[in-house]
C-alpha positions in Angstrom: 0.0 0.0 0.0 1.3 3.4 -0.9 0.6 6.8 0.7 -1.5 9.2 -1.4 0.8 11.9 -2.8 -1.7 14.7 -2.7 -1.4 16.5 0.6 1.7 14.6 1.7 4.8 16.4 2.9 8.4 15.5 2.4 10.9 15.2 5.3 14.5 13.9 5.4 15.6 12.1 8.5 19.2 11.0 8.9 19.7 11.4 5.2 16.7 9.2 4.2 13.7 10.9 2.4 10.2 10.2 3.7 6.7 11.4 3.0 4.1 11.9 5.7 0.4 12.8 5.6 -2.4 13.6 8.0 -5.9 12.9 6.8 -7.4 16.2 5.9 -10.9 15.4 7.1 -11.4 13.5 10.4 -12.9 10.1 10.5 -16.3 9.9 12.3 -14.6 8.9 15.6 -12.0 11.6 15.2 -14.7 14.2 14.4 -16.5 13.3 17.6 -13.2 13.2 19.5 -13.7 9.5 20.4 -10.4 8.6 18.8 -7.1 10.5 18.4 -5.3 12.0 15.3 -3.5 9.5 13.2 -0.9 10.1 10.5 1.1 7.9 8.1 4.7 7.9 7.0 6.5 6.1 4.2 10.0 6.1 2.8 9.9 8.1 -0.4 10.6 6.2 -3.6 10.0 2.7 -2.2 7.0 0.4 -1.9 7.8 -0.7 1.6 6.0 -0.8 4.9 4.0 2.2 6.0 4.3 3.6 9.5 0.9 4.5 11.1 1.2 6.7 14.1 -1.6 7.2 16.6 -1.0 10.5 18.5 -2.4 11.6 21.9 -4.2 14.7 20.5 -7.6 15.3 18.8 -7.8 15.9 15.1 -7.6 19.7 14.5 -10.7 19.6 12.4 -12.9 17.9 15.0 -16.6 18.8 15.1 -16.6 20.2 18.6 -13.7 22.7 18.0 -11.7 21.1 20.8 -8.2 22.6 20.3 -5.8 20.3 18.6 -2.3 21.3 17.6 -0.8 20.6 14.2 1.7 17.8 13.7 5.1 19.4 13.4 8.0 18.1 11.2 10.2 17.8 14.3 7.7 15.5 15.9 7.5 13.4 12.7 11.3 13.1 12.6 11.4 12.0 16.2 8.7 9.5 15.6 10.4 8.1 12.6 13.6 7.6 14.6 11.6 5.9 17.4 9.8 3.6 14.9 13.1 2.6 13.3 14.6 1.8 16.7 11.4 -0.3 17.4 11.9 -2.4 14.3 10.1 -0.5 11.5 11.8 -1.4 8.1 10.3 1.1 5.6 12.2 -0.3 2.7 10.8 -3.9 3.0 7.2 -4.9 2.0 4.9 -5.9 4.8 1.9 -5.0 6.9 1.7 -1.5 8.3 3.8 -0.8 11.3 1.6 0.6 14.1 3.1 3.0 16.6 0.8 3.9 19.4 1.6 7.2 21.1 -1.9 7.8 22.4 -1.1 7.7 26.1 -2.8 10.6 27.7 -5.6 11.0 25.1 -8.9 11.7 26.7 -11.9 11.0 24.5 -14.8 13.5 24.6 -18.2 12.4 25.8 
């Protein structure tokens, strides 16, 4: 599976190019702030494993206007390094690598 290019951003971490993307519109659960923001990362130019990161913050476009901060490139770079250390191999095919950083997320309701 490949990341959609439209809306993705490029980042280089330790000399390796990656692309990352936050879903523009929240899912139903994210819109209701039942589930946190998720973003995806892939190594640019390869058809390898995608990294799926669950954050501890609400989607910025949630329907209750609960403040959510944007995902910053420095956070993405740190998460890529963390995932690589945890065994993510972005240049090899396989199932998505899930990285759960949602500790501290409090669902609305």
